[in-house]
Structure formats: C-alpha cells, structure tokens
N, C-alpha and C positions, 0 to 999 in steps of 0.2 A: 661342163660348166666353164665358161670362159672367164677371164679375169674381171671383166666389167660386171658379170653376173655375181661373181664372188664378192666383189665390192658392194654391190647392191644388197646382197643377202645379209652381210654382217654390218653394213652401215659405213658410210664414207669416213666418219671420224675414227671409228675403230680400225677400219682398213688402213688408214694413213698411219695410225699408231703402230700397227703390226707390220705393214709392208714397207714402210719407209725407214724402219729402225736399222741403225748400223751398230753392230756390237763392237765395243772397244774393251772388252774384258779378255776372254781367251780367244786368240786369233783363230779364224776359221782354217788357216793354213796349218795349224797344229793338230787339227782333227782328222780322223780317218772317216771320210764322208761316204755315205752309201752311193754305190754306182754299180753298173752292170757286171764289172769284173771283180767285185769285192772278194769272192772266193779265191781268185787267183792272186790278188795283191795282199790280202790280209790273212785269210783263213789257212792258206797253204803252209804258213810258217808255224802253225799251232800243232798241238799233239793230237788233234782230232783224227780219227782213222778215216779211211776212204769212204766207208759206208755212211759215216756221220756227215762228211762233206757232201755226199750225194743227197742226203736228206735235207741239209741246209739249202742246197741248190734247188732241190725240188720245190721247197717252200718259196724260194725266191723267184722261181720261174712261173708260178701259178697265177691265175687271175688277171685282172686288168693291169696290175702293176708289175706283172711278170717281166723280168729282164731289166728292171730299172734300179734294183738295189733296195727299193722300198717295199714295205709290206702293209697290207690291210687285212686284219684278222677279226673274225666274228667270235666273241667269247660268250658262251652260254652255260655257266655253271651256277647261275643264281638260283636255280631250282633247289639246290642244297644250301647255298650260302644265305639266301633270303627267304626261302620257302617257295614251293611251286605256285601257290596261290598268289603270293605277292608278285611273282615274276611273270606268270602267264595269264592271269585273269584279264589284264588289259588287252591281250591278243590271244584268244582261246586256241587257235590252231597250233600254237607253239607248245601246247601240252604234248603234241605228237612230235617226237624227235626228227622225223623225216622233214617236217616243215622248217626246222632249224637248219638242217643241212641244205635244203633247197634255197633258203634265203642266202646262205653263204655263197652257193654256186651262182645263183641268178644275180647276186650283188657283186660278183666279180672279185671276191676275196681271195687272198693267197692261201687261206686255210680256215678251218673251223675248229675252235677249241671248246671242248665240252667234257662231260663226265664219262666214266666207263660205261654206264648204262645207256646214255643217249647214243654214243657213237657205236657201241656194240650192237644195238638194236637194228642198225641199218648198215653195218660195216660191209657186208657182202655186196650190197647194191651201190655204195657210194665211196668206199675207201680208195678206189682207183680213179675216182672222178674229181676229188678235191683232197688236198692234204689234211689228214686228221691229226689233231693235237689233243692228246688225252690228259685231262687234268687229274693228277694222281692223289691229291689231298684236298681236304675241304674243312671248313668250319660248319659242322652240321648245326642246324638252328632249331632243333626240337627238344633237346635236353632242357630240363627245368631245374633251377633257373638258367637262363641263357648264359653260356660261357663263350669265350673267344679263343679257340685253339684249333690249329690245323692238324688233322689226323689222316693217316693213309687210308685209302678206300679200295686199293687193289694192288696189283703187282705190275712191275715193268714188263715182265714177260707177257702178261695179258695184253698190255697196250701194243706190244710188238706183234703179237699173234693176230690182232685185229687190223693190222696194216698201217698203224700210225707212223708218221714220219717224225713226230716229235712228242715229247711229254711236257706238261707244265705243272708247276707247283707253286705254292704260296709259303712264304715265311713271314711271320709277324715279328720283325726285328724290334727289339726293345721290350718285348713281353717276357714274362717269367718262363714261358715255354720255348723261347726262341733257341736256346742252346740245344734242346732235344730236336727241334725242327731242323736246325742247321745240319746236325749229324745225319738225320733221316734223309733229308733231301740231297745232301752231298753224296751219300751212298747210292741213292736212287739214280741220281744224274750220272754217276760213274758207270753204273750198270747199263743205263740207257745209251751212253756213248759206246760202251762195249758192244752192244747190239746194233749200233749204227743209227740211233735216233738222235735228233737235235733236242735241245733243252731250253725251256723258257721259264724264267722265274718271276713271279709276282712279288716284287720287293716292297712290301707294305710295312710301315711302322705302326706299332700299336702299344700304347700304354696310357692309362688315364692321366698320368703325370705330364703327358705331352700336351695337355690343354692347360693353359695358365692365363689368368687375368682376361678371360674372354677370347683368347687367341688360340687357334688350333694349330699347333706346330707339327702335327702329323703330316702336314703338307708343306713344311718348310724346306727350302732348297738344301740347306746344310745337312739336315737329318735324313732326308730322302736320298741325297747324294751319297752319304755314308752307307745307307742301306744298299744302294746300287753297288758300291765298292765291295761290300761283303758278298753280294750276289755274284759278281764276276769272279770273285776269289774261289767260289766253289764251282766254277767253270760253267755257268749258264751261258748259252749261246746268244740269247736275247733277253733283255731285261724289260719287264713291264713295270711302269711306275706311274703314280698319279701326277698330274701336272702340278708343279709347285705354285702355291698361292701366297707364300710369304717367305721370310728368311729369319735367321738369328735364333733358331731353336736352341742351339748349344748355350748361347749367352743368356737367353731368357730363363732357361731351366737350370742354369748353373751346374752343368754336369759334363763329363767327358772332356775331350780336348779339341780345340780348333785353333785357328790362326786369324789375326786381324786382317790379313790380306784377302781372306775368303770374302770379307764384306766390303773392303775398300777397293780392291782391284779385280777380283775374280767374279764378282756379281754386281748388279745394280738392282733397282726395284722393277725393272722391265721384265715381263714374263719370259721373253726370249733369252735374256741373259741368265735368269734363274734356271731355265731349262738347260741352257748350255752347261751350267755347272753340273747338272745331272749327267749330261753326256760325258763330260770330262771324267767323272767318276766311273764311267764304263770304259776305262782304259782309253780315254780320248776317242771313243767311238769304235775301237776295235771290236767291242761287243755292242750290238745295236740297241738303241733305246726306243721302245715304243711306249707312248703315253696312253692312258686309258681315257675313254670318252665320257665316263661319269654317268650318273643317273639321268633318267628321262625327266624333263621338266615341261614337256608339252610343246607349245608353239615355238619356243626358242631353241629347240634341239638342233635344227639344221644349222642355224647361225653359230651355235656353240661348238658343234662338231667341226665346222669349217675353220673357226678361229683356232681351235686346239690343234688341228692339222697344220695350220700355218705356223703356229708357235713351234711345234715339234720339228717341222721341216727346216725352218729358218735357224733353229738352234743347232741343227746337225743331227737330229734324230732319224730313226729308221722307219717310222710309220706310226699308225694308230691302231688300237685294239678297242673297238666300240661295240657294245652289246645292247644294253637296254634301250638306247636311243633308236636302235634299228629293229630289234625283234619285238618290242612292245607296241608296234604299230602294224597296220596291214602290209602285206608283202610288197605291193607296188611302192608304198611310201618308204618302207625299210630299204628296198633296193636303191631308191633315189637318194636316200641319205648316205648309204655306203658309197655310191658312185660319186657323190659330191665330195666326200672325203678324199677319194682316190684322185679326183680331178685336181686337187691341190698339189698332189705329188707329181702328177703328169704335166702340170702347167710349168713351162720353162721360164715364165716371167717371174715366178716366185722362187727366189734364190736364197742361198745361205746368207745370213746377216753378217 
C-alpha cells in the first residue's frame, strides 16, 4: 500500500492531521528509535543474556518487517479473555489453532501470541516457522459473577519446551490484585530471561474508579504512561499498551502524583503527542512500545488499523499488535489488513513526528 492509498483509505482530512503533525513536546532526538541495529546500539548494554538477545533478534528478523526494527504481532488470547464464542463465531475456522498460526504466517507477522493450548497444539509443525509468544496469564471469563483478575495458566518451562522465543503477560495496574500480579509476572519474566526468552507485558490499567464524569481514564496518557514505566521496571522487553484517547487522569481522579509540565509541555491533545508520552515512559524508547489494534468494528477496521499504526510510528513506537480486526474476518481479508499495517512501517515517507 503506497502513501496515496493510505491517504485515500483513512481520508484526506485525517491523513493531513496525522501525517503533517510536528511534535513540539519531547524531541525525537531524545528517543531511542527503532532501527535495524537496535540490538547492537541499545540492547547490548543491558543485563539480558546472549540467549535472550538472540530471541529478541529472532522476533525482530521475522516477517515482512524483519530487519527494520519494527514488529507486527498477531495476538489471539481472546478465546479465554472474551470467550471462544465471542471471539471465533465471526470467523469459524479460527476455532482451530492452526488457522490462527497460518494467518500470522501468511500475514507476514513477526510473531504470533496466543495461549499455551493454542500454540502447544501445533508447536511441532510451526514453532520453527514463526516466532511463538506464549501468553502465560489470563482473565478467565467463565467464573460467575465475572471478575477481572489475571491468573497464571502454565509454566515458563512449558513455554520454553514448546519452542517459544518469548512469553507475554498482563498486569491490571491500579486493581486490587495488581500487587500480586506484579510479583508473579516479575518472577516469571526473570525465569524467562534465564532460559533465554524475550518478555512482552500487556500494561493495562483497571479500576472502576478510573471512570469519572463520563470519561474513561483507563486510556489516559498519564495513567497508561505510568503503567508502562512500571512495566519496564520489571524488565519487560516490549510493552503493549492501548492507544491513549485522553489525558489528565491523575488530576481528574485526584490521586497519586504528577507534575504540571506533563500537561503543559510534555503532551498536547494530539494523539501522536499523547502516544509519545507513552514512549517516553518506556525509558525513552529503550524498551519498544507496541500499541493494540482494538476491537473489530466492521467496515472501518482497515482505516482504524492504519491510523493507529501511523500514530504509533510517528510517536516513536515499535509497532502494532492487532488481533480481532484480523482474525475475525476471512483469511484473505485478515492478511490484507495485517499487510496494510506493515506497509505503514515500511513506508519511508511516514517519518517520526
């Protein structure tokens, strides 16, 4: 997809808003931006062992974005998080784990992230063909009444045994259970690194108090930014975060600590600037930020996915992790959507803001 096609897909007005924006908040020169030699210029100075560096490089070298420093990942853990029916009824073949992995391969992804069961069921056939990322904890959605708590579903050794290059986990920062989750995931990530696997953290905020006066601050730049900062502190190698939609969560909720410069100098209302604040909280990009693609909305999915990719790239992010928009549609359409996302990162005319 060339630039003129990207503009046509998202609309000229929106394209101008996103592509012409110049960020005057945190200078791009202060960021560690994704590039082909990122392992050699950034990761070589960390405490990661040789095997872990190999795993990060394996992920970075795979798929259509291989060798660019950017990543495109297909995540499919929604069968547990949202129920299999809610996730796969729109596209019945994805009840079969093999079709999930096939979509990631044919879609040119750097890796496929899914559950122990999904990846284990096809590991001997596919673990050497595309990097596996095993999601080690989940919020199971069958207990009544429904609760929101991430619990461990397997072991790090099991993920290693099935040939995974990375493990992924979620922490609900701000929840009552977050302290336990932080300890569990920190220990799991430490062991994953010991075995030579990379780590990806879903840094989600969750607390009913984060919604106030009709505004959902679960997606505010300041709260998600702090979640990112906690995530990199427990040595996640990649941070997955929702795209910010607003700001000022600390002030609106009147809790925690922040600084007026966060809102007057380090951010604006522009989505690229809000996302750049998320990148800044990932140690200025030393740890890559991937934003999530969000739920499927039907006909607007392609435009929304492309716009999200533009925002992430121009903010200084590392890529996109998009699931439902891709796997809840026929294979050919899912591949086309994943390729369109990747085309944003391959397009040299789309530069850092």
